[in-house]
HTML snippet that shows the backbone in 3Dmol.js (N, CA, C, O; Angstrom):
<script src="https://3Dmol.org/build/3Dmol-min.js"></script>
<div id="view" style="width:600px;height:400px;position:relative"></div>
<script>
const pdb = `
ATOM      1  N   MET A   1     -63.031 -82.759 -51.239  1.00  0.00           N
ATOM      2  CA  MET A   1     -61.821 -83.468 -51.625  1.00  0.00           C
ATOM      3  C   MET A   1     -60.954 -83.662 -50.387  1.00  0.00           C
ATOM      4  O   MET A   1     -60.722 -82.721 -49.628  1.00  0.00           O
ATOM      5  N   VAL A   2     -60.478 -84.885 -50.190  1.00  0.00           N
ATOM      6  CA  VAL A   2     -59.577 -85.228 -49.093  1.00  0.00           C
ATOM      7  C   VAL A   2     -58.215 -85.525 -49.697  1.00  0.00           C
ATOM      8  O   VAL A   2     -58.102 -86.255 -50.682  1.00  0.00           O
ATOM      9  N   GLN A   3     -57.181 -84.949 -49.092  1.00  0.00           N
ATOM     10  CA  GLN A   3     -55.815 -85.200 -49.544  1.00  0.00           C
ATOM     11  C   GLN A   3     -55.016 -85.756 -48.380  1.00  0.00           C
ATOM     12  O   GLN A   3     -55.311 -85.464 -47.221  1.00  0.00           O
ATOM     13  N   ALA A   4     -54.002 -86.558 -48.687  1.00  0.00           N
ATOM     14  CA  ALA A   4     -53.176 -87.140 -47.632  1.00  0.00           C
ATOM     15  C   ALA A   4     -51.788 -87.434 -48.156  1.00  0.00           C
ATOM     16  O   ALA A   4     -51.577 -87.629 -49.353  1.00  0.00           O
ATOM     17  N   TYR A   5     -50.843 -87.461 -47.225  1.00  0.00           N
ATOM     18  CA  TYR A   5     -49.518 -87.988 -47.506  1.00  0.00           C
ATOM     19  C   TYR A   5     -49.509 -89.410 -46.977  1.00  0.00           C
ATOM     20  O   TYR A   5     -49.992 -89.673 -45.876  1.00  0.00           O
ATOM     21  N   ILE A   6     -48.960 -90.324 -47.757  1.00  0.00           N
ATOM     22  CA  ILE A   6     -48.850 -91.711 -47.342  1.00  0.00           C
ATOM     23  C   ILE A   6     -47.364 -92.025 -47.278  1.00  0.00           C
ATOM     24  O   ILE A   6     -46.663 -91.986 -48.290  1.00  0.00           O
ATOM     25  N   LEU A   7     -46.895 -92.336 -46.080  1.00  0.00           N
ATOM     26  CA  LEU A   7     -45.490 -92.639 -45.850  1.00  0.00           C
ATOM     27  C   LEU A   7     -45.329 -94.148 -45.929  1.00  0.00           C
ATOM     28  O   LEU A   7     -46.050 -94.889 -45.263  1.00  0.00           O
ATOM     29  N   ILE A   8     -44.384 -94.603 -46.743  1.00  0.00           N
ATOM     30  CA  ILE A   8     -44.280 -96.022 -47.043  1.00  0.00           C
ATOM     31  C   ILE A   8     -42.876 -96.542 -46.746  1.00  0.00           C
ATOM     32  O   ILE A   8     -41.875 -95.924 -47.110  1.00  0.00           O
ATOM     33  N   GLN A   9     -42.830 -97.693 -46.077  1.00  0.00           N
ATOM     34  CA  GLN A   9     -41.584 -98.421 -45.909  1.00  0.00           C
ATOM     35  C   GLN A   9     -41.629 -99.613 -46.856  1.00  0.00           C
ATOM     36  O   GLN A   9     -42.666-100.256 -47.018  1.00  0.00           O
ATOM     37  N   THR A  10     -40.489 -99.897 -47.479  1.00  0.00           N
ATOM     38  CA  THR A  10     -40.426-100.985 -48.460  1.00  0.00           C
ATOM     39  C   THR A  10     -39.345-101.988 -48.070  1.00  0.00           C
ATOM     40  O   THR A  10     -38.540-101.750 -47.169  1.00  0.00           O
ATOM     41  N   GLU A  11     -39.354-103.105 -48.770  1.00  0.00           N
ATOM     42  CA  GLU A  11     -38.248-104.048 -48.647  1.00  0.00           C
ATOM     43  C   GLU A  11     -36.995-103.361 -49.176  1.00  0.00           C
ATOM     44  O   GLU A  11     -37.079-102.443 -49.992  1.00  0.00           O
ATOM     45  N   VAL A  12     -35.845-103.804 -48.713  1.00  0.00           N
ATOM     46  CA  VAL A  12     -34.569-103.210 -49.121  1.00  0.00           C
ATOM     47  C   VAL A  12     -34.430-103.274 -50.646  1.00  0.00           C
ATOM     48  O   VAL A  12     -34.618-104.323 -51.261  1.00  0.00           O
ATOM     49  N   GLY A  13     -34.096-102.124 -51.235  1.00  0.00           N
ATOM     50  CA  GLY A  13     -33.856-102.052 -52.665  1.00  0.00           C
ATOM     51  C   GLY A  13     -35.103-101.950 -53.534  1.00  0.00           C
ATOM     52  O   GLY A  13     -34.996-101.993 -54.760  1.00  0.00           O
ATOM     53  N   LYS A  14     -36.285-101.817 -52.931  1.00  0.00           N
ATOM     54  CA  LYS A  14     -37.538-101.808 -53.700  1.00  0.00           C
ATOM     55  C   LYS A  14     -38.186-100.425 -53.824  1.00  0.00           C
ATOM     56  O   LYS A  14     -39.225-100.298 -54.471  1.00  0.00           O
ATOM     57  N   ALA A  15     -37.603 -99.395 -53.224  1.00  0.00           N
ATOM     58  CA  ALA A  15     -38.248 -98.079 -53.181  1.00  0.00           C
ATOM     59  C   ALA A  15     -38.566 -97.529 -54.573  1.00  0.00           C
ATOM     60  O   ALA A  15     -39.685 -97.070 -54.806  1.00  0.00           O
ATOM     61  N   ALA A  16     -37.625 -97.566 -55.483  1.00  0.00           N
ATOM     62  CA  ALA A  16     -37.856 -97.012 -56.819  1.00  0.00           C
ATOM     63  C   ALA A  16     -38.939 -97.783 -57.565  1.00  0.00           C
ATOM     64  O   ALA A  16     -39.771 -97.183 -58.246  1.00  0.00           O
ATOM     65  N   ASP A  17     -38.936 -99.097 -57.442  1.00  0.00           N
ATOM     66  CA  ASP A  17     -39.962 -99.919 -58.093  1.00  0.00           C
ATOM     67  C   ASP A  17     -41.346 -99.626 -57.521  1.00  0.00           C
ATOM     68  O   ASP A  17     -42.319 -99.490 -58.263  1.00  0.00           O
ATOM     69  N   VAL A  18     -41.426 -99.531 -56.200  1.00  0.00           N
ATOM     70  CA  VAL A  18     -42.703 -99.252 -55.541  1.00  0.00           C
ATOM     71  C   VAL A  18     -43.225 -97.877 -55.956  1.00  0.00           C
ATOM     72  O   VAL A  18     -44.396 -97.742 -56.312  1.00  0.00           O
ATOM     73  N   ALA A  19     -42.373 -96.864 -55.912  1.00  0.00           N
ATOM     74  CA  ALA A  19     -42.790 -95.511 -56.294  1.00  0.00           C
ATOM     75  C   ALA A  19     -43.264 -95.491 -57.742  1.00  0.00           C
ATOM     76  O   ALA A  19     -44.274 -94.860 -58.055  1.00  0.00           O
ATOM     77  N   GLY A  20     -42.552 -96.170 -58.619  1.00  0.00           N
ATOM     78  CA  GLY A  20     -42.937 -96.204 -60.027  1.00  0.00           C
ATOM     79  C   GLY A  20     -44.288 -96.848 -60.244  1.00  0.00           C
ATOM     80  O   GLY A  20     -45.086 -96.361 -61.045  1.00  0.00           O
ATOM     81  N   GLU A  21     -44.556 -97.935 -59.543  1.00  0.00           N
ATOM     82  CA  GLU A  21     -45.850 -98.601 -59.694  1.00  0.00           C
ATOM     83  C   GLU A  21     -46.983 -97.768 -59.115  1.00  0.00           C
ATOM     84  O   GLU A  21     -48.068 -97.704 -59.694  1.00  0.00           O
ATOM     85  N   ILE A  22     -46.738 -97.134 -57.983  1.00  0.00           N
ATOM     86  CA  ILE A  22     -47.777 -96.332 -57.332  1.00  0.00           C
ATOM     87  C   ILE A  22     -48.143 -95.114 -58.174  1.00  0.00           C
ATOM     88  O   ILE A  22     -49.296 -94.685 -58.163  1.00  0.00           O
ATOM     89  N   ARG A  23     -47.186 -94.553 -58.898  1.00  0.00           N
ATOM     90  CA  ARG A  23     -47.471 -93.388 -59.742  1.00  0.00           C
ATOM     91  C   ARG A  23     -48.602 -93.648 -60.736  1.00  0.00           C
ATOM     92  O   ARG A  23     -49.293 -92.716 -61.146  1.00  0.00           O
ATOM     93  N   GLY A  24     -48.792 -94.894 -61.119  1.00  0.00           N
ATOM     94  CA  GLY A  24     -49.813 -95.235 -62.096  1.00  0.00           C
ATOM     95  C   GLY A  24     -51.199 -95.453 -61.515  1.00  0.00           C
ATOM     96  O   GLY A  24     -52.138 -95.737 -62.259  1.00  0.00           O
ATOM     97  N   ILE A  25     -51.349 -95.328 -60.209  1.00  0.00           N
ATOM     98  CA  ILE A  25     -52.643 -95.561 -59.566  1.00  0.00           C
ATOM     99  C   ILE A  25     -53.483 -94.289 -59.604  1.00  0.00           C
ATOM    100  O   ILE A  25     -52.999 -93.212 -59.258  1.00  0.00           O
ATOM    101  N   THR A  26     -54.727 -94.411 -60.018  1.00  0.00           N
ATOM    102  CA  THR A  26     -55.643 -93.270 -60.045  1.00  0.00           C
ATOM    103  C   THR A  26     -55.853 -92.753 -58.627  1.00  0.00           C
ATOM    104  O   THR A  26     -56.135 -93.525 -57.710  1.00  0.00           O
ATOM    105  N   GLY A  27     -55.715 -91.444 -58.456  1.00  0.00           N
ATOM    106  CA  GLY A  27     -55.843 -90.825 -57.142  1.00  0.00           C
ATOM    107  C   GLY A  27     -54.500 -90.449 -56.541  1.00  0.00           C
ATOM    108  O   GLY A  27     -54.438 -89.723 -55.548  1.00  0.00           O
ATOM    109  N   VAL A  28     -53.429 -90.942 -57.141  1.00  0.00           N
ATOM    110  CA  VAL A  28     -52.083 -90.600 -56.681  1.00  0.00           C
ATOM    111  C   VAL A  28     -51.608 -89.388 -57.465  1.00  0.00           C
ATOM    112  O   VAL A  28     -51.491 -89.433 -58.690  1.00  0.00           O
ATOM    113  N   ALA A  29     -51.336 -88.303 -56.746  1.00  0.00           N
ATOM    114  CA  ALA A  29     -50.869 -87.072 -57.384  1.00  0.00           C
ATOM    115  C   ALA A  29     -49.349 -87.087 -57.555  1.00  0.00           C
ATOM    116  O   ALA A  29     -48.822 -86.552 -58.530  1.00  0.00           O
ATOM    117  N   GLN A  30     -48.648 -87.706 -56.596  1.00  0.00           N
ATOM    118  CA  GLN A  30     -47.191 -87.746 -56.614  1.00  0.00           C
ATOM    119  C   GLN A  30     -46.718 -88.963 -55.846  1.00  0.00           C
ATOM    120  O   GLN A  30     -47.364 -89.372 -54.881  1.00  0.00           O
ATOM    121  N   ALA A  31     -45.618 -89.542 -56.248  1.00  0.00           N
ATOM    122  CA  ALA A  31     -44.972 -90.627 -55.509  1.00  0.00           C
ATOM    123  C   ALA A  31     -43.474 -90.497 -55.730  1.00  0.00           C
ATOM    124  O   ALA A  31     -42.995 -90.574 -56.861  1.00  0.00           O
ATOM    125  N   GLU A  32     -42.750 -90.302 -54.658  1.00  0.00           N
ATOM    126  CA  GLU A  32     -41.304 -90.082 -54.747  1.00  0.00           C
ATOM    127  C   GLU A  32     -40.574 -91.036 -53.815  1.00  0.00           C
ATOM    128  O   GLU A  32     -40.991 -91.234 -52.674  1.00  0.00           O
ATOM    129  N   ASP A  33     -39.478 -91.634 -54.301  1.00  0.00           N
ATOM    130  CA  ASP A  33     -38.633 -92.401 -53.401  1.00  0.00           C
ATOM    131  C   ASP A  33     -37.689 -91.419 -52.700  1.00  0.00           C
ATOM    132  O   ASP A  33     -37.127 -90.520 -53.326  1.00  0.00           O
ATOM    133  N   VAL A  34     -37.530 -91.612 -51.390  1.00  0.00           N
ATOM    134  CA  VAL A  34     -36.795 -90.676 -50.550  1.00  0.00           C
ATOM    135  C   VAL A  34     -35.845 -91.450 -49.630  1.00  0.00           C
ATOM    136  O   VAL A  34     -35.880 -92.680 -49.583  1.00  0.00           O
ATOM    137  N   THR A  35     -35.002 -90.719 -48.904  1.00  0.00           N
ATOM    138  CA  THR A  35     -34.159 -91.331 -47.887  1.00  0.00           C
ATOM    139  C   THR A  35     -34.714 -90.979 -46.517  1.00  0.00           C
ATOM    140  O   THR A  35     -35.495 -90.037 -46.382  1.00  0.00           O
ATOM    141  N   GLY A  36     -34.315 -91.723 -45.515  1.00  0.00           N
ATOM    142  CA  GLY A  36     -34.780 -91.484 -44.160  1.00  0.00           C
ATOM    143  C   GLY A  36     -35.562 -92.679 -43.647  1.00  0.00           C
ATOM    144  O   GLY A  36     -35.410 -93.788 -44.160  1.00  0.00           O
ATOM    145  N   PRO A  37     -36.407 -92.463 -42.629  1.00  0.00           N
ATOM    146  CA  PRO A  37     -37.135 -93.589 -42.028  1.00  0.00           C
ATOM    147  C   PRO A  37     -38.192 -94.191 -42.959  1.00  0.00           C
ATOM    148  O   PRO A  37     -38.617 -95.328 -42.753  1.00  0.00           O
ATOM    149  N   TYR A  38     -38.612 -93.453 -43.965  1.00  0.00           N
ATOM    150  CA  TYR A  38     -39.559 -93.960 -44.961  1.00  0.00           C
ATOM    151  C   TYR A  38     -38.849 -93.990 -46.311  1.00  0.00           C
ATOM    152  O   TYR A  38     -37.910 -93.233 -46.554  1.00  0.00           O
ATOM    153  N   ASP A  39     -39.313 -94.871 -47.174  1.00  0.00           N
ATOM    154  CA  ASP A  39     -38.656 -95.074 -48.461  1.00  0.00           C
ATOM    155  C   ASP A  39     -39.381 -94.395 -49.618  1.00  0.00           C
ATOM    156  O   ASP A  39     -38.765 -94.031 -50.620  1.00  0.00           O
ATOM    157  N   VAL A  40     -40.700 -94.227 -49.472  1.00  0.00           N
ATOM    158  CA  VAL A  40     -41.518 -93.590 -50.509  1.00  0.00           C
ATOM    159  C   VAL A  40     -42.526 -92.686 -49.810  1.00  0.00           C
ATOM    160  O   VAL A  40     -43.108 -93.065 -48.794  1.00  0.00           O
ATOM    161  N   ILE A  41     -42.728 -91.489 -50.357  1.00  0.00           N
ATOM    162  CA  ILE A  41     -43.779 -90.597 -49.866  1.00  0.00           C
ATOM    163  C   ILE A  41     -44.723 -90.321 -51.031  1.00  0.00           C
ATOM    164  O   ILE A  41     -44.304 -89.942 -52.124  1.00  0.00           O
ATOM    165  N   VAL A  42     -46.012 -90.524 -50.760  1.00  0.00           N
ATOM    166  CA  VAL A  42     -47.053 -90.379 -51.775  1.00  0.00           C
ATOM    167  C   VAL A  42     -47.992 -89.257 -51.361  1.00  0.00           C
ATOM    168  O   VAL A  42     -48.319 -89.124 -50.182  1.00  0.00           O
ATOM    169  N   ARG A  43     -48.422 -88.462 -52.308  1.00  0.00           N
ATOM    170  CA  ARG A  43     -49.504 -87.510 -52.075  1.00  0.00           C
ATOM    171  C   ARG A  43     -50.692 -88.028 -52.871  1.00  0.00           C
ATOM    172  O   ARG A  43     -50.619 -88.207 -54.086  1.00  0.00           O
ATOM    173  N   ALA A  44     -51.786 -88.264 -52.159  1.00  0.00           N
ATOM    174  CA  ALA A  44     -52.966 -88.843 -52.788  1.00  0.00           C
ATOM    175  C   ALA A  44     -54.185 -87.974 -52.511  1.00  0.00           C
ATOM    176  O   ALA A  44     -54.199 -87.182 -51.569  1.00  0.00           O
ATOM    177  N   GLU A  45     -55.211 -88.133 -53.350  1.00  0.00           N
ATOM    178  CA  GLU A  45     -56.450 -87.396 -53.157  1.00  0.00           C
ATOM    179  C   GLU A  45     -57.638 -88.288 -53.511  1.00  0.00           C
ATOM    180  O   GLU A  45     -57.562 -89.151 -54.386  1.00  0.00           O
ATOM    181  N   ALA A  46     -58.736 -88.046 -52.798  1.00  0.00           N
ATOM    182  CA  ALA A  46     -59.962 -88.814 -53.019  1.00  0.00           C
ATOM    183  C   ALA A  46     -61.146 -87.917 -52.682  1.00  0.00           C
ATOM    184  O   ALA A  46     -60.987 -86.852 -52.085  1.00  0.00           O
ATOM    185  N   ARG A  47     -62.334 -88.365 -53.073  1.00  0.00           N
ATOM    186  CA  ARG A  47     -63.539 -87.557 -52.830  1.00  0.00           C
ATOM    187  C   ARG A  47     -63.885 -87.437 -51.354  1.00  0.00           C
ATOM    188  O   ARG A  47     -64.386 -86.401 -50.916  1.00  0.00           O
ATOM    189  N   ASN A  48     -63.620 -88.492 -50.581  1.00  0.00           N
ATOM    190  CA  ASN A  48     -63.932 -88.471 -49.148  1.00  0.00           C
ATOM    191  C   ASN A  48     -63.007 -89.444 -48.427  1.00  0.00           C
ATOM    192  O   ASN A  48     -62.194 -90.122 -49.057  1.00  0.00           O
ATOM    193  N   VAL A  49     -63.135 -89.508 -47.108  1.00  0.00           N
ATOM    194  CA  VAL A  49     -62.246 -90.346 -46.301  1.00  0.00           C
ATOM    195  C   VAL A  49     -62.426 -91.821 -46.637  1.00  0.00           C
ATOM    196  O   VAL A  49     -61.448 -92.569 -46.665  1.00  0.00           O
ATOM    197  N   ASP A  50     -63.654 -92.250 -46.890  1.00  0.00           N
ATOM    198  CA  ASP A  50     -63.889 -93.649 -47.242  1.00  0.00           C
ATOM    199  C   ASP A  50     -63.164 -94.025 -48.532  1.00  0.00           C
ATOM    200  O   ASP A  50     -62.541 -95.084 -48.614  1.00  0.00           O
ATOM    201  N   GLU A  51     -63.247 -93.161 -49.530  1.00  0.00           N
ATOM    202  CA  GLU A  51     -62.556 -93.415 -50.798  1.00  0.00           C
ATOM    203  C   GLU A  51     -61.039 -93.432 -50.600  1.00  0.00           C
ATOM    204  O   GLU A  51     -60.334 -94.230 -51.219  1.00  0.00           O
ATOM    205  N   LEU A  52     -60.546 -92.551 -49.738  1.00  0.00           N
ATOM    206  CA  LEU A  52     -59.118 -92.531 -49.444  1.00  0.00           C
ATOM    207  C   LEU A  52     -58.699 -93.847 -48.800  1.00  0.00           C
ATOM    208  O   LEU A  52     -57.668 -94.417 -49.160  1.00  0.00           O
ATOM    209  N   GLY A  53     -59.485 -94.325 -47.861  1.00  0.00           N
ATOM    210  CA  GLY A  53     -59.188 -95.602 -47.217  1.00  0.00           C
ATOM    211  C   GLY A  53     -59.158 -96.741 -48.213  1.00  0.00           C
ATOM    212  O   GLY A  53     -58.274 -97.595 -48.150  1.00  0.00           O
ATOM    213  N   LYS A  54     -60.109 -96.767 -49.130  1.00  0.00           N
ATOM    214  CA  LYS A  54     -60.141 -97.810 -50.163  1.00  0.00           C
ATOM    215  C   LYS A  54     -58.911 -97.722 -51.063  1.00  0.00           C
ATOM    216  O   LYS A  54     -58.336 -98.741 -51.444  1.00  0.00           O
ATOM    217  N   LEU A  55     -58.513 -96.493 -51.400  1.00  0.00           N
ATOM    218  CA  LEU A  55     -57.326 -96.299 -52.230  1.00  0.00           C
ATOM    219  C   LEU A  55     -56.096 -96.885 -51.545  1.00  0.00           C
ATOM    220  O   LEU A  55     -55.303 -97.589 -52.171  1.00  0.00           O
ATOM    221  N   VAL A  56     -55.944 -96.591 -50.265  1.00  0.00           N
ATOM    222  CA  VAL A  56     -54.763 -97.058 -49.534  1.00  0.00           C
ATOM    223  C   VAL A  56     -54.797 -98.577 -49.366  1.00  0.00           C
ATOM    224  O   VAL A  56     -53.822 -99.257 -49.686  1.00  0.00           O
ATOM    225  N   VAL A  57     -55.902 -99.108 -48.870  1.00  0.00           N
ATOM    226  CA  VAL A  57     -55.961-100.533 -48.548  1.00  0.00           C
ATOM    227  C   VAL A  57     -56.044-101.423 -49.790  1.00  0.00           C
ATOM    228  O   VAL A  57     -55.342-102.429 -49.878  1.00  0.00           O
ATOM    229  N   ALA A  58     -56.888-101.061 -50.735  1.00  0.00           N
ATOM    230  CA  ALA A  58     -57.128-101.943 -51.879  1.00  0.00           C
ATOM    231  C   ALA A  58     -56.119-101.787 -53.010  1.00  0.00           C
ATOM    232  O   ALA A  58     -55.918-102.717 -53.791  1.00  0.00           O
ATOM    233  N   GLN A  59     -55.479-100.617 -53.107  1.00  0.00           N
ATOM    234  CA  GLN A  59     -54.589-100.409 -54.244  1.00  0.00           C
ATOM    235  C   GLN A  59     -53.136-100.193 -53.843  1.00  0.00           C
ATOM    236  O   GLN A  59     -52.244-100.849 -54.380  1.00  0.00           O
ATOM    237  N   ILE A  60     -52.889 -99.289 -52.914  1.00  0.00           N
ATOM    238  CA  ILE A  60     -51.499 -98.975 -52.569  1.00  0.00           C
ATOM    239  C   ILE A  60     -50.864-100.094 -51.747  1.00  0.00           C
ATOM    240  O   ILE A  60     -49.760-100.538 -52.061  1.00  0.00           O
ATOM    241  N   GLN A  61     -51.547-100.556 -50.700  1.00  0.00           N
ATOM    242  CA  GLN A  61     -50.944-101.582 -49.847  1.00  0.00           C
ATOM    243  C   GLN A  61     -50.743-102.918 -50.548  1.00  0.00           C
ATOM    244  O   GLN A  61     -50.011-103.770 -50.044  1.00  0.00           O
ATOM    245  N   THR A  62     -51.367-103.114 -51.679  1.00  0.00           N
ATOM    246  CA  THR A  62     -51.206-104.380 -52.403  1.00  0.00           C
ATOM    247  C   THR A  62     -49.998-104.381 -53.338  1.00  0.00           C
ATOM    248  O   THR A  62     -49.687-105.406 -53.946  1.00  0.00           O
ATOM    249  N   VAL A  63     -49.318-103.244 -53.457  1.00  0.00           N
ATOM    250  CA  VAL A  63     -48.131-103.172 -54.317  1.00  0.00           C
ATOM    251  C   VAL A  63     -47.022-104.022 -53.699  1.00  0.00           C
ATOM    252  O   VAL A  63     -46.707-103.890 -52.517  1.00  0.00           O
ATOM    253  N   GLU A  64     -46.440-104.888 -54.509  1.00  0.00           N
ATOM    254  CA  GLU A  64     -45.384-105.773 -54.037  1.00  0.00           C
ATOM    255  C   GLU A  64     -44.164-104.975 -53.580  1.00  0.00           C
ATOM    256  O   GLU A  64     -43.719-104.054 -54.266  1.00  0.00           O
ATOM    257  N   GLY A  65     -43.633-105.337 -52.424  1.00  0.00           N
ATOM    258  CA  GLY A  65     -42.447-104.685 -51.886  1.00  0.00           C
ATOM    259  C   GLY A  65     -42.747-103.750 -50.728  1.00  0.00           C
ATOM    260  O   GLY A  65     -41.822-103.320 -50.038  1.00  0.00           O
ATOM    261  N   ILE A  66     -44.014-103.421 -50.493  1.00  0.00           N
ATOM    262  CA  ILE A  66     -44.381-102.548 -49.378  1.00  0.00           C
ATOM    263  C   ILE A  66     -44.459-103.367 -48.096  1.00  0.00           C
ATOM    264  O   ILE A  66     -45.069-104.436 -48.070  1.00  0.00           O
ATOM    265  N   THR A  67     -43.841-102.863 -47.036  1.00  0.00           N
ATOM    266  CA  THR A  67     -43.903-103.547 -45.746  1.00  0.00           C
ATOM    267  C   THR A  67     -44.786-102.813 -44.740  1.00  0.00           C
ATOM    268  O   THR A  67     -45.345-103.444 -43.842  1.00  0.00           O
ATOM    269  N   ARG A  68     -44.923-101.481 -44.874  1.00  0.00           N
ATOM    270  CA  ARG A  68     -45.731-100.720 -43.919  1.00  0.00           C
ATOM    271  C   ARG A  68     -46.125 -99.376 -44.527  1.00  0.00           C
ATOM    272  O   ARG A  68     -45.362 -98.777 -45.283  1.00  0.00           O
ATOM    273  N   THR A  69     -47.340 -98.908 -44.182  1.00  0.00           N
ATOM    274  CA  THR A  69     -47.775 -97.572 -44.611  1.00  0.00           C
ATOM    275  C   THR A  69     -48.280 -96.789 -43.409  1.00  0.00           C
ATOM    276  O   THR A  69     -48.733 -97.360 -42.417  1.00  0.00           O
ATOM    277  N   LEU A  70     -48.191 -95.474 -43.518  1.00  0.00           N
ATOM    278  CA  LEU A  70     -48.754 -94.557 -42.529  1.00  0.00           C
ATOM    279  C   LEU A  70     -49.432 -93.442 -43.300  1.00  0.00           C
ATOM    280  O   LEU A  70     -48.780 -92.703 -44.038  1.00  0.00           O
ATOM    281  N   THR A  71     -50.754 -93.318 -43.131  1.00  0.00           N
ATOM    282  CA  THR A  71     -51.514 -92.313 -43.859  1.00  0.00           C
ATOM    283  C   THR A  71     -51.717 -91.075 -43.001  1.00  0.00           C
ATOM    284  O   THR A  71     -52.184 -91.168 -41.866  1.00  0.00           O
ATOM    285  N   CYS A  72     -51.361 -89.909 -43.550  1.00  0.00           N
ATOM    286  CA  CYS A  72     -51.449 -88.630 -42.832  1.00  0.00           C
ATOM    287  C   CYS A  72     -52.367 -87.697 -43.609  1.00  0.00           C
ATOM    288  O   CYS A  72     -51.913 -87.034 -44.541  1.00  0.00           O
ATOM    289  N   PRO A  73     -53.654 -87.628 -43.248  1.00  0.00           N
ATOM    290  CA  PRO A  73     -54.562 -86.719 -43.939  1.00  0.00           C
ATOM    291  C   PRO A  73     -54.121 -85.265 -43.766  1.00  0.00           C
ATOM    292  O   PRO A  73     -53.632 -84.877 -42.706  1.00  0.00           O
ATOM    293  N   ILE A  74     -54.298 -84.484 -44.800  1.00  0.00           N
ATOM    294  CA  ILE A  74     -53.952 -83.065 -44.763  1.00  0.00           C
ATOM    295  C   ILE A  74     -55.122 -82.299 -44.176  1.00  0.00           C
ATOM    296  O   ILE A  74     -56.264 -82.478 -44.598  1.00  0.00           O
ATOM    297  N   VAL A  75     -54.837 -81.440 -43.195  1.00  0.00           N
ATOM    298  CA  VAL A  75     -55.873 -80.593 -42.598  1.00  0.00           C
ATOM    299  C   VAL A  75     -55.490 -79.139 -42.778  1.00  0.00           C
ATOM    300  O   VAL A  75     -54.308 -78.797 -42.810  1.00  0.00           O
ATOM    301  N   HIS A  76     -56.473 -78.305 -42.893  1.00  0.00           N
ATOM    302  CA  HIS A  76     -56.237 -76.860 -43.028  1.00  0.00           C
ATOM    303  C   HIS A  76     -56.822 -76.199 -41.789  1.00  0.00           C
ATOM    304  O   HIS A  76     -58.037 -76.056 -41.657  1.00  0.00           O
ATOM    305  N   ILE A  77     -55.938 -75.801 -40.885  1.00  0.00           N
ATOM    306  CA  ILE A  77     -56.365 -75.235 -39.602  1.00  0.00           C
ATOM    307  C   ILE A  77     -56.358 -73.725 -39.676  1.00  0.00           C
ATOM    308  O   ILE A  77     -56.687 -73.057 -38.696  1.00  0.00           O
TER     309      ILE A  77
END
`;
const viewer = $3Dmol.createViewer("view");
viewer.addModel(pdb, "pdb");
viewer.setStyle({}, {cartoon: {color: "spectrum"}});
viewer.zoomTo();
viewer.render();
</script>
């Protein structure tokens, strides 16, 4: 299992809408609208890195109102 935090920037005023829509995507464990340099932080999980990439590119990045994403895989050192 691969887990990651996905940091999302949105259009002005769209953070709550984006977070709400992302919550309904399979593989998303959490999606919260936040303040700071990013507008939404998502915790996602997938079977492997390829599946995680597909989740981000094919499902999350297509949500209307998103302008940029940064995916941070979780590592256990």
